[in-house]
Legacy VTK file of the C-alpha trace (Angstrom):
# vtk DataFile Version 3.0
C-alpha trace
ASCII
DATASET POLYDATA
POINTS 211 float
-3.668 -11.841 3.830
-6.543 -13.186 1.794
-8.422 -11.825 -1.196
-12.156 -11.399 -1.747
-13.311 -14.139 -4.142
-16.648 -13.111 -5.650
-17.881 -16.603 -6.449
-16.872 -17.918 -3.041
-18.712 -15.068 -1.301
-21.865 -15.642 -3.367
-21.782 -19.353 -2.554
-21.816 -18.606 1.168
-23.741 -15.308 1.048
-26.416 -16.475 3.482
-23.813 -17.367 6.094
-21.593 -14.273 5.836
-21.837 -12.663 9.295
-22.414 -8.930 9.678
-20.378 -6.762 12.029
-21.210 -3.118 12.650
-18.894 -0.639 14.362
-20.057 2.788 15.526
-17.190 5.218 16.040
-16.031 8.797 15.814
-14.964 10.050 12.394
-11.381 10.452 13.635
-11.022 6.642 13.641
-11.904 6.208 9.971
-8.248 6.322 8.908
-7.559 3.107 10.828
-9.591 1.279 8.180
-7.906 2.807 5.130
-5.808 -0.372 4.614
-9.036 -2.271 3.848
-10.126 0.350 1.316
-6.721 0.369 -0.378
-6.266 -3.385 -0.528
-9.740 -3.889 -1.945
-13.163 -4.909 -0.679
-16.097 -6.741 -2.174
-19.368 -5.069 -3.114
-22.464 -6.405 -4.805
-23.279 -5.034 -8.248
-25.395 -5.823 -11.284
-22.927 -7.022 -13.897
-21.846 -6.864 -16.639
-22.125 -3.088 -16.872
-20.192 -0.042 -17.993
-18.019 1.866 -15.538
-20.426 4.814 -15.846
-23.399 2.642 -14.960
-21.547 1.219 -11.970
-20.390 4.564 -10.591
-23.407 6.741 -11.377
-26.437 4.438 -11.469
-25.443 1.760 -8.987
-23.114 3.548 -6.560
-25.048 6.818 -6.853
-22.148 9.178 -7.619
-23.061 12.256 -9.643
-21.638 12.548 -13.152
-20.013 15.833 -12.097
-18.257 14.141 -9.172
-17.050 11.282 -11.373
-15.805 13.732 -13.983
-14.043 16.146 -11.641
-12.940 13.999 -8.675
-12.445 10.424 -9.878
-9.767 11.362 -12.370
-7.917 8.035 -12.445
-9.610 4.664 -12.916
-8.012 1.254 -13.280
-10.086 -1.708 -14.413
-8.402 -5.043 -13.780
-5.045 -3.334 -13.477
-5.325 -1.231 -16.633
-5.910 2.515 -16.836
-9.050 3.628 -18.634
-9.846 6.891 -20.397
-13.521 6.157 -21.049
-16.274 5.243 -18.613
-18.779 4.603 -21.402
-17.290 1.509 -23.034
-15.054 -0.608 -20.776
-17.143 -3.379 -19.218
-17.122 -4.381 -15.567
-17.754 -8.118 -15.286
-18.202 -10.542 -12.405
-15.075 -10.512 -10.193
-13.615 -7.446 -11.925
-11.408 -5.164 -9.843
-11.903 -1.406 -10.187
-9.514 1.048 -8.552
-10.554 4.688 -8.098
-8.302 7.636 -7.375
-8.389 11.402 -7.325
-5.643 13.287 -9.173
-2.170 11.974 -8.393
0.882 14.255 -8.413
3.800 14.249 -10.821
4.327 12.927 -14.327
3.099 9.453 -13.422
-0.130 10.917 -12.037
-0.646 13.008 -15.151
0.019 10.013 -17.389
-2.549 7.832 -15.626
-5.241 10.519 -15.509
-8.295 9.937 -17.694
-8.102 11.837 -20.971
-4.627 13.065 -20.182
-2.412 14.649 -22.820
0.130 11.990 -21.863
-2.301 9.056 -22.198
-0.544 7.810 -25.338
2.512 7.048 -23.211
0.606 4.251 -21.448
-1.159 2.684 -24.445
0.202 -0.755 -23.498
-1.619 -0.651 -20.155
-4.795 1.143 -21.230
-8.007 -0.821 -20.752
-9.854 -1.723 -23.956
-12.062 -4.491 -22.552
-15.525 -4.157 -24.112
-16.571 -7.795 -23.799
-19.533 -8.791 -21.683
-19.392 -12.188 -20.023
-22.954 -13.463 -19.645
-26.345 -11.888 -18.998
-26.882 -9.194 -16.376
-27.082 -10.596 -12.872
-26.237 -9.770 -9.270
-22.537 -10.412 -8.781
-19.522 -9.429 -6.745
-16.724 -7.055 -7.736
-13.700 -5.704 -5.909
-13.260 -1.964 -5.334
-10.084 -0.142 -4.285
-9.877 3.492 -3.175
-6.844 5.779 -3.009
-5.776 9.226 -1.722
-8.602 11.770 -1.296
-11.269 9.238 -2.221
-10.497 7.292 0.948
-11.981 10.166 2.953
-14.696 11.159 0.488
-16.064 7.759 -0.561
-14.895 5.441 2.199
-17.705 6.388 4.621
-20.368 5.756 1.967
-19.106 2.276 1.173
-18.764 1.398 4.858
-22.298 2.674 5.508
-23.672 0.245 2.908
-21.382 -2.584 4.008
-18.254 -4.066 2.421
-17.129 -7.673 2.133
-13.690 -8.441 3.564
-11.870 -11.633 4.441
-12.155 -12.608 8.074
-8.355 -12.896 8.313
-7.833 -9.319 7.089
-10.421 -7.936 9.496
-9.083 -9.931 12.442
-5.535 -8.763 11.743
-6.597 -5.124 11.548
-8.709 -5.253 14.703
-5.855 -6.868 16.600
-3.180 -4.430 15.383
-5.358 -1.356 15.936
-6.997 -2.542 19.143
-5.596 0.244 21.332
-7.249 2.927 19.204
-10.338 1.015 18.140
-11.392 0.269 21.682
-12.801 3.784 21.488
-15.639 2.388 19.338
-18.980 3.443 20.793
-20.876 0.304 19.783
-20.066 -3.123 18.360
-22.784 -5.307 16.851
-22.337 -8.815 15.492
-25.396 -10.146 13.733
-27.317 -7.205 15.143
-26.478 -8.089 18.742
-24.251 -5.905 20.946
-20.958 -7.418 22.086
-18.078 -6.159 24.184
-15.141 -4.675 22.290
-12.716 -7.009 24.032
-14.328 -9.989 22.317
-13.063 -8.710 18.945
-9.479 -9.162 20.158
-9.930 -12.920 20.267
-7.920 -14.346 17.381
-10.505 -17.044 16.670
-13.686 -14.970 16.824
-14.213 -15.246 13.054
-12.479 -18.612 12.650
-15.618 -20.311 11.318
-16.094 -17.770 8.539
-14.063 -16.926 5.462
-15.754 -13.586 4.792
-17.319 -10.816 6.868
-19.645 -7.994 5.855
-18.371 -4.907 7.656
-20.459 -1.825 8.377
-19.031 1.335 9.923
-21.267 4.077 11.287
-19.484 7.399 11.870
-20.689 9.865 14.473
LINES 1 212
211 0 1 2 3 4 5 6 7 8 9 10 11 12 13 14 15 16 17 18 19 20 21 22 23 24 25 26 27 28 29 30 31 32 33 34 35 36 37 38 39 40 41 42 43 44 45 46 47 48 49 50 51 52 53 54 55 56 57 58 59 60 61 62 63 64 65 66 67 68 69 70 71 72 73 74 75 76 77 78 79 80 81 82 83 84 85 86 87 88 89 90 91 92 93 94 95 96 97 98 99 100 101 102 103 104 105 106 107 108 109 110 111 112 113 114 115 116 117 118 119 120 121 122 123 124 125 126 127 128 129 130 131 132 133 134 135 136 137 138 139 140 141 142 143 144 145 146 147 148 149 150 151 152 153 154 155 156 157 158 159 160 161 162 163 164 165 166 167 168 169 170 171 172 173 174 175 176 177 178 179 180 181 182 183 184 185 186 187 188 189 190 191 192 193 194 195 196 197 198 199 200 201 202 203 204 205 206 207 208 209 210
C-alpha cells in the first residue's frame, strides 16, 4: 500500500486522472479504509488548524468545537487549534469523542491532557510563505459518516494502488454503482476490475457522488 506524497502529487498534478463514482449512500462504508488510512487534499499552507478546518474546509466553529474533539497533527495530539501550524505535507487526523480513558486523555482540553504531555503537539513553526500545497487528512469513527461525503464530493487524492486494491476487493458490492466516469467519460464498471487500469498513474483524484 502506498502513501500520498504531496510534492510528488504536485509535480504531476496536471496528469492526475479523475474518477467519479455515483452510488447509493449505503455503499459509502466500503470506502472508509481510504478515509482512515489518509487521503490528500489541496490547502493553502502554512496555516493554523482553525484556518484549515473553518476557513478552508468550511466547517463551522461550533461543529469543530463540539464534534471534532480529538485532533492529531503529525502524530501528536493537540489541545489548541489557534497555534499549531499545518505545513506542506502535514498529516492531520480528526476524530469525534473516543470512549474510555484513552479517549478522554486524547480529547482536546481534557482534564487528563497532562498525562500525554510527551505526545502533545507544540509545533508553531511556519515553513515558507503561504502557497497552495498538499496535506494528508485522516478521519475516524463518527466523522467518517459526517465528513467523508463532503471530502469525496470535492475530490480526494489517493494512490492508484490503494484504489485498485479496494475496487478489486469490493467489486461484488461496488458493481451496484450507478455511474462511473473516468476523465469525465462514462465507462463500464467491469473495466475498473482490470488490475492494470491505473498502471500508468501513481495517483488518482477520486470523487464520490451519493444519491
